[in-house]
C-alpha positions as CSV (number, residue, x, y, z in Angstrom):
1,M,-28.0,5.5,12.5
2,A,-28.7,5.3,8.8
3,A,-32.3,5.7,7.5
4,N,-32.4,2.1,6.3
5,D,-31.4,0.9,9.8
6,R,-34.4,2.7,11.3
7,K,-36.7,1.0,8.8
8,R,-35.5,-2.4,9.9
9,G,-35.8,-1.4,13.6
10,C,-32.1,-1.7,14.4
11,R,-30.9,0.0,17.6
12,F,-27.4,0.7,18.5
13,I,-26.4,1.2,22.1
14,V,-22.9,2.1,22.8
15,S,-21.4,1.7,26.3
16,V,-17.9,2.9,27.0
17,E,-16.2,1.5,30.1
18,P,-12.9,3.4,30.5
19,D,-11.7,1.2,33.4
20,L,-12.3,-1.9,31.3
21,E,-10.9,-0.6,28.0
22,V,-8.7,-3.3,26.5
23,R,-6.1,-1.8,24.3
24,G,-3.6,-3.1,21.8
25,D,-0.8,-3.0,24.3
26,H,-2.8,-5.5,26.4
27,L,-2.4,-8.1,23.7
28,T,0.5,-10.6,23.7
29,F,-0.5,-12.6,20.6
30,A,-2.8,-12.2,17.5
31,A,-2.9,-14.5,14.6
32,M,-5.1,-16.1,11.9
33,T,-6.7,-19.3,12.9
34,F,-9.8,-21.2,11.8
35,D,-13.2,-21.9,13.3
36,E,-14.8,-25.3,13.7
37,N,-16.1,-25.1,10.1
38,G,-12.6,-24.3,8.7
39,E,-13.4,-20.6,8.1
40,P,-10.8,-17.9,8.8
41,A,-10.9,-16.5,12.4
42,I,-8.7,-14.4,14.7
43,A,-6.9,-15.8,17.7
44,L,-6.0,-13.5,20.6
45,T,-4.1,-13.8,23.8
46,F,-4.0,-11.1,26.5
47,G,-1.4,-10.3,29.1
48,P,-2.3,-10.2,32.8
49,E,-3.9,-6.7,32.8
50,G,-5.6,-7.3,29.5
51,S,-7.0,-10.7,30.8
52,R,-8.3,-9.0,34.0
53,R,-10.0,-6.2,32.0
54,F,-11.3,-8.5,29.3
55,F,-12.8,-11.0,31.8
56,A,-14.5,-8.2,33.7
57,L,-15.8,-6.6,30.5
58,T,-17.1,-9.9,28.9
59,T,-18.6,-10.9,32.3
60,S,-20.5,-7.6,32.5
61,Y,-21.9,-8.1,28.9
62,A,-22.3,-11.8,28.8
63,P,-25.4,-13.2,27.2
64,T,-28.5,-13.2,29.3
65,G,-31.3,-15.6,28.1
66,N,-31.7,-15.1,24.3
67,R,-30.1,-11.6,24.5
68,Q,-26.6,-11.4,23.0
69,R,-24.3,-8.4,23.2
70,Q,-21.5,-7.4,20.9
71,L,-18.1,-6.1,21.7
72,G,-16.7,-3.4,19.3
73,V,-13.2,-3.6,18.0
74,T,-12.1,-0.1,17.1
75,L,-9.1,1.8,15.7
76,D,-9.0,5.6,15.9
77,G,-12.7,5.6,16.6
78,Q,-13.6,3.5,13.5
79,L,-15.5,0.2,14.2
80,L,-13.6,-2.7,12.6
81,S,-15.6,-5.6,13.9
82,A,-18.4,-6.2,16.5
83,P,-18.4,-9.9,17.4
84,N,-21.0,-11.4,19.8
85,I,-19.8,-12.2,23.3
86,V,-20.6,-15.9,23.7
87,S,-19.3,-16.2,27.3
88,P,-16.9,-14.5,29.6
89,I,-13.3,-14.6,28.3
90,R,-10.1,-14.5,30.3
91,S,-6.7,-14.7,28.5
92,E,-7.5,-16.3,25.2
93,A,-10.2,-15.3,22.7
94,R,-11.3,-16.2,19.1
95,I,-13.2,-13.9,16.8
96,T,-15.2,-15.9,14.3
97,G,-17.6,-14.8,11.6
98,E,-18.0,-14.7,7.9
99,F,-14.5,-13.3,7.3
100,T,-12.3,-13.7,4.2
101,R,-8.7,-14.5,4.7
102,E,-7.8,-10.9,3.6
103,E,-10.1,-9.4,6.3
104,V,-8.6,-11.6,9.0
105,E,-5.0,-10.8,7.8
106,Y,-5.8,-7.1,7.9
107,M,-7.3,-7.3,11.4
108,V,-4.4,-9.3,12.7
109,Q,-1.9,-6.8,11.3
110,I,-3.8,-4.0,13.1
111,L,-4.0,-5.9,16.3
112,K,-0.3,-6.9,16.2
113,A,0.6,-3.2,15.7
114,G,-1.0,-2.4,19.0
115,R,-2.2,1.1,19.9
116,L,-0.6,3.9,18.1
117,P,0.7,6.7,20.5
118,T,-1.2,9.3,18.6
119,K,-3.7,9.5,15.7
120,L,-2.0,9.7,12.4
121,S,-2.3,13.0,10.6
122,E,-2.6,13.5,6.8
123,Q,-0.7,16.7,7.0
124,P,3.1,16.5,7.8
125,K,4.3,18.3,10.9
126,S,7.4,19.5,9.0
127,E,9.1,19.3,5.7
128,T,12.7,19.3,4.8
129,L,14.2,20.0,1.3
130,V,17.3,18.1,0.5
131,D,19.6,18.7,-2.5
132,V,20.0,15.5,-4.4
133,P,23.2,15.1,-6.5
134,S,22.3,14.9,-10.2
135,R,23.8,11.4,-10.5
136,L,21.2,10.1,-8.0
137,A,18.2,12.1,-9.3
138,D,16.9,9.1,-11.4
139,F,16.3,7.1,-8.2
140,F,13.7,9.6,-6.9
């Protein structure tokens, strides 16, 4: 938690539910849409297993009274978005907020890519040197 967050009295509680984790491979559809005010939003559709997990998760963390909870959308441990859970969700969801078109397009691309089988590394695992004929050297 950053110092300025402590000054404002913000608290962050993270709950991880491995049995209810909804991954990119549970998604069947992700696209840009618009909210009721015409602002960019994200539309999602889940397959059967994703729908089961998402419904259980959003039911567990549904609003109670005036208390709203957020659901974190992460990629490789980095928080991308944390929308409020408005009500339990089954197979279709919409993430709304104060997004730009570019932010929504970026999120949709990530969601469509699904979960990567492994975290990407900045260091290559191997390198190969190849001799390039002099007539092709200008292309590289």
